[in-house]
C-alpha positions as CSV (number, residue, x, y, z in Angstrom):
1,X,11.5,-57.4,-10.0
2,X,7.9,-57.6,-9.3
3,X,7.8,-60.9,-10.4
4,X,10.2,-62.5,-7.9
5,X,9.1,-60.4,-4.9
6,X,5.4,-59.9,-5.0
7,X,4.3,-60.2,-1.6
8,X,6.3,-56.9,-0.4
9,X,5.0,-53.8,-1.4
10,X,7.2,-51.3,-3.9
11,X,8.5,-48.8,-1.6
12,X,10.5,-51.0,0.6
13,X,13.5,-49.4,0.8
14,X,15.3,-52.1,2.6
15,X,14.6,-54.9,0.5
16,X,17.4,-54.6,-2.3
17,X,20.4,-53.7,0.0
18,X,18.8,-56.8,2.4
19,X,18.8,-59.1,-0.2
20,X,22.7,-58.1,-1.4
21,X,23.7,-58.4,2.1
22,X,22.2,-61.8,2.5
23,X,24.0,-62.7,-0.6
24,X,27.8,-61.3,0.4
25,X,27.1,-63.2,3.7
26,X,26.4,-66.6,1.8
27,X,29.0,-66.1,-0.5
28,X,31.6,-65.2,2.1
29,X,30.6,-68.3,4.4
30,X,30.9,-70.4,1.3
31,X,34.3,-69.5,0.7
32,X,35.7,-69.3,4.4
33,X,34.1,-72.9,5.4
34,X,35.9,-75.0,3.1
35,X,39.4,-72.5,3.5
36,X,39.3,-73.0,7.3
37,X,38.8,-76.6,6.7
38,X,41.7,-77.2,4.0
39,X,43.9,-75.2,6.7
40,X,43.4,-77.5,9.0
41,X,45.4,-80.1,7.8
42,X,49.0,-80.4,6.7
43,X,49.7,-80.2,2.8
44,X,52.3,-83.4,2.9
45,X,49.7,-85.5,4.6
46,X,46.7,-84.6,2.4
47,X,49.0,-85.9,-0.3
48,X,50.1,-88.6,1.2
49,X,46.5,-90.1,1.7
50,X,45.0,-88.7,-1.5
51,X,45.6,-92.0,-3.8
């Protein structure tokens, strides 16, 4: 991991949990944003205008 995180000291205890938390937040947002947009429309209208 030293090759990827070369600017921080080895003894940084919050580095890895912080990176994991950041990735979890990014993943949750990547799922929730399209889901909210998809739930805002009616399925019949989406199928009608699909073609």
